[in-house]
C-alpha positions in Angstrom: 19.4 2.8 20.9 17.9 0.2 18.7 18.7 -0.1 15.0 15.1 0.0 13.7 12.1 2.0 14.4 8.8 0.4 15.2 5.9 1.9 13.2 2.6 2.2 15.0 -0.4 0.4 13.9 -2.6 3.4 14.1 -0.4 5.4 11.6 -0.6 2.4 9.2 -4.4 2.2 9.5 -4.5 6.0 8.9 -2.5 5.7 5.7 -4.7 2.7 4.6 -7.8 4.7 5.2 -6.4 7.7 3.4 -5.4 5.6 0.4 -8.8 3.9 0.3 -10.6 7.4 0.4 -8.4 8.6 -2.5 -9.2 5.6 -4.5 -13.0 6.0 -4.0 -12.6 9.8 -4.8 -10.7 9.0 -8.0 -13.6 6.6 -9.0 -16.1 9.5 -8.5 -13.9 12.0 -10.5 -13.4 9.4 -13.1 -17.1 8.9 -13.6 -17.8 12.6 -13.6 -15.1 13.5 -16.2 -15.3 10.5 -18.5 -18.4 10.9 -20.7 -17.9 7.6 -22.5 -18.7 5.8 -19.3 -22.2 7.2 -19.2 -23.1 5.5 -22.5 -21.3 2.2 -21.8 -23.8 -0.6 -21.4 -21.8 -3.8 -21.2 -20.1 -4.8 -17.9 -18.2 -8.0 -17.5 -15.9 -9.4 -14.9 -14.2 -11.7 -17.4 -10.6 -10.8 -18.0 -9.9 -9.4 -21.4 -6.3 -8.5 -22.2 -7.2 -6.4 -25.3 -9.0 -3.8 -22.9 -6.0 -3.5 -20.7 -5.9 0.3 -21.2 -9.5 0.6 -19.8 -8.2 -0.2 -16.4 -7.8 3.5 -15.7 -11.6 3.8 -15.7 -12.3 0.8 -13.4 -13.5 2.9 -10.5 -15.8 5.1 -12.6 -17.1 2.0 -14.5 -18.0 0.2 -11.2 -19.8 3.3 -9.9 -21.7 3.7 -13.2 -22.9 0.1 -13.0 -23.7 0.6 -9.3 -21.2 -2.1 -8.0 -20.6 -0.2 -4.9 -19.7 -3.4 -2.9 -17.1 -4.4 -5.5 -15.6 -0.8 -5.5 -15.4 -0.7 -1.8 -13.7 -4.1 -1.4 -11.3 -3.2 -4.3 -10.5 0.2 -2.7 -9.8 -1.4 0.7 -7.6 -4.2 -0.8 -5.7 -1.8 -3.1 -5.5 0.9 -0.4 -3.8 -1.6 1.9 -1.3 -2.5 -0.7 -0.5 1.1 -1.6 -0.2 1.9 2.1 2.2 -0.9 2.7 4.4 0.0 -0.3 4.5 3.7 0.4 5.3 3.1 4.1 8.0 0.6 3.1 9.5 3.1 0.6 9.5 5.9 3.2 11.3 3.6 5.7 14.0 2.7 3.2 14.5 6.4 2.3 14.8 7.3 6.0 17.2 4.5 6.6 19.4 5.6 3.6 19.3 9.2 4.8 20.4 8.7 8.3 24.1 9.1 9.0 26.2 6.0 9.7 28.4 7.7 12.3 26.1 6.8 15.1 27.4 3.7 16.9 25.4 0.5 16.7 24.5 -1.3 19.9 24.4 -5.0 19.7 21.9 -7.0 21.7 23.8 -10.2 21.2 26.6 -11.1 23.6 30.1 -10.8 22.1 31.3 -14.3 23.1 29.2 -17.3 23.6 32.0 -19.9 23.7 32.7 -21.8 26.9 36.3 -21.5 28.0 38.2 -24.9 28.4 38.5 -26.3 31.9 41.5 -25.5 33.9 44.2 -28.3 34.3 
């Protein structure tokens, strides 16, 4: 039995796709339930630390200003990061919850030294 479990690429891609869809759905819901976005006229990609709290509305803001490509690329990138972090956290939790009483099997030979020549 090997000490680690190999995750499949298809399950990671499914998690990535799901996270991306959730982000786009959040953007749509944010636009529908945030009336202040409908009257917003200015849109800038210049970073502004004073508007840090407005990041919650980034998806709805991008949809309102018809920046669909930017929303899609942001959702794909952020979805990949979220999928990686969540799957890593799940792997750590699984590793912590497994009992240690199972014996580990080493794939490295026990002794690699060469015995001295006989006299």
